[in-house]
N, C-alpha and C positions, 0 to 999 in steps of 0.2 A: 199853616197848611195841614190839611187833614190827611189821616193815613190812607184813606181812599185815593184822595188827590195825588199823594206821593206814588201810589202804586198803579196809577192809571198808565195806559200804554204810552200816550204821548209824552207823560212826564218822565217815565223810565227812559224812553228814547233820547230826550233832550239832556237828562242828567247823567247819561252814560258817558265813559271815558271817550277820548278822541279816537282811539283806535277801534273801539268797539263800534262807535258811530260809522267809522269808514267802512268797517266790515259790514254793517247793516245796509249802507249805501250801495255797497258793491253788489251785494245779494239782491237788493231791491232792482238795481240795474239789470243783473241777470235774469231776474224773474220777469221784468217787463219785456226784455228782448226774447225770452223763451216763449212767452205769451203770445207775442207778435208773430213768432215764427209759427207756432201751434195754429193760430188762426189762418194765417196764409197757406200753410201746408195743407190743412184741412180742406180749404177751398180748392186748391190745386188739385189735390187727389180726387176729390169728388167730381170735378170737372173732367179729369182724365178718364176716370171709371165711366161716366156717362157718355163721353165721346167715343170711348172704345166700344161701348155697348151699341151705339148707334152705327158706328162703322161696320161692325161685325154683322149687324142686321143687314145693312146694305150690301156688304160683300157677299154674304152667303145667300142673299135671295136670288142670286143668278144674274146679277146686273152685268153689263157690258164692262170689261176691264178699262178700256179707253175712256168711257164715261166716268168711271170712277176716278180714273187718274186725273181728268179734267177738273172734277170737283175737289179733289185733293189738292191740286195746284192753287185753286182759288182759296182754299181754307188755309189762312196763315196763323189761326189760333194756336197758342202754345200748348194747350191742353189736347190738341188733335194728334196724339203721340202715334197711335197705331196708323193713322192716315199718313203720317209723315214717313213712316217706315215703308208702308206700301208703295208711296210716291217714289222713294229713293230706289226701290228694287225695280219697279215697273220702268222707270225712266232709263235705268242702266241696261235693263233687258232689252229695250227698244232700241238702244244705241249700238250694242255689240251682239245681241242675241245669244248671250252666254249665261248659263245658269249660275256658274261659280261667281261671276262678276256681280250679278243681281243679288246674290246671297251676301257677299262682301259689302255691297253697298247697304243693304238692309242692316247688316250687323254693325256697320260704322254708325249709321243713324240711330240704331237701338242704344248703342253705347253712349252717344251723346245725349239722347234722351234720358237714359237712366241716370246719368250723372247729374242732370238737371233736377230730376226728381228726388234724388238723394242729397241735393244741396240742403245745408244747414242741419241735417240730421245729427252729423257728429257733434255740433254745438249743443243740441239738446242732450245727447248723451253725456256730453262733459258737465253740463249743468246738473244733471241728475246725479252724477258720481262724485262731483267736486263740492257742490253747495252744502251738504251736511258737514263736511269737514271745515270748510271756512266758517260756517257758523259755530262749529264746536270750538275752533280756534279763538273766535270772539268770545265765546261763553267763558273758555278757560282763562283768557286774559282779563276778562271783566271781573271774575271772582278772585283772581290774584290781586288785582287792582283794589278790589272791595276789602280784602283781609289786610293788605298793606296799610290801608287807611285806618284800620282798627288797632294797628300795632301800638299806638300810644294812648289808646283809650283805656281807662282804668277798669270800667264795668262794660264789657261787650256783651250786649243782650241780642236776642233774635230780632227785635224791633230795629235794631241799629243795623244789623247786617243783612236783613231781608231785602231792602231796596237795592242794594248793590248786587246781590245774588240775582234778584228778578230782572235787574237791567241786563246782566250778562246772559241770562237764560233766553231772553228775547232774540239774541243773536242765532241761537240754535233753532228756535221757532221759525224765524224768517228763513234760515237755511233749509228746513224742511218744506216750508210753504214754496220755495223756489225748486226744489228737487222733485217732490212727489208729482206734480203736473207734468214736469219735463220728462220724467221716466215713463210715465203712463202714455203720454203723447209720442215719445220715441218708439216704444214697443208697437203701438198701433200703426204709426206711420211706417215703420219698417215692415210690418206684416203686410200692410196695403202695397207697399212698393214691391214686395217679393211676389205677391199674387199677380200684379200687374206685369212683372218681368216674365212670369211663366207664361201669361196669356200672349204676350209679345213674341216670346221665343216660339210658342207653339203656332202662332201665325206664320212666323218666317218659315218653319218647316212645311207648313200646309200649302202656303203660296208657292214655295220653291217646287213642291209636287206638282201643283197645277201648271206651272211654267214648264216643268219637264215633260208633262203630258202634251202640252201644246207644241213643243219641239219634237215630239216623238222619241225622246232619248229615255 
């Protein structure tokens, strides 16, 4: 086998020690899971932003609140977050005609929707923070395993130790491959969620003021 073949990526992975291979497999699984979450979360947040902008246009265009409520009741899409908040507040207000009750209903719906938007973000944060250390553990173990194998060798040369060290370093590389996208995606998603939260909270306050004017309080 040639040196190039010995140092190919696939060859290094297949020839790594069992523990290092398990570390690589764990990191690969974490990377696949994080990328799945990244794609899904990106699509969800994009849909929520678009639906929020649409509902805000309809709401502030001066449309009838009862008409908006009927439309909200027909819209069961999960990305219609702001519409769900409006629906909860309007329904409660029509039942009891109390501002505080409407505000509480909107706040409760807001919290449930925010919990759904923030789902899986802690996992991305964990992958971003833990993966490099898991990869480093695999690297350290692989290097130790490589040097132990050279203990009984009379003439230890660089060509003899290089494959073992290269095998170990792949674990760190895979750890970084898993961590970097997770960190970037977490920061972006967290920022988007925070911006949406501000828009929702602002709407709750503005809609509460509208209801107060209608009741004359």
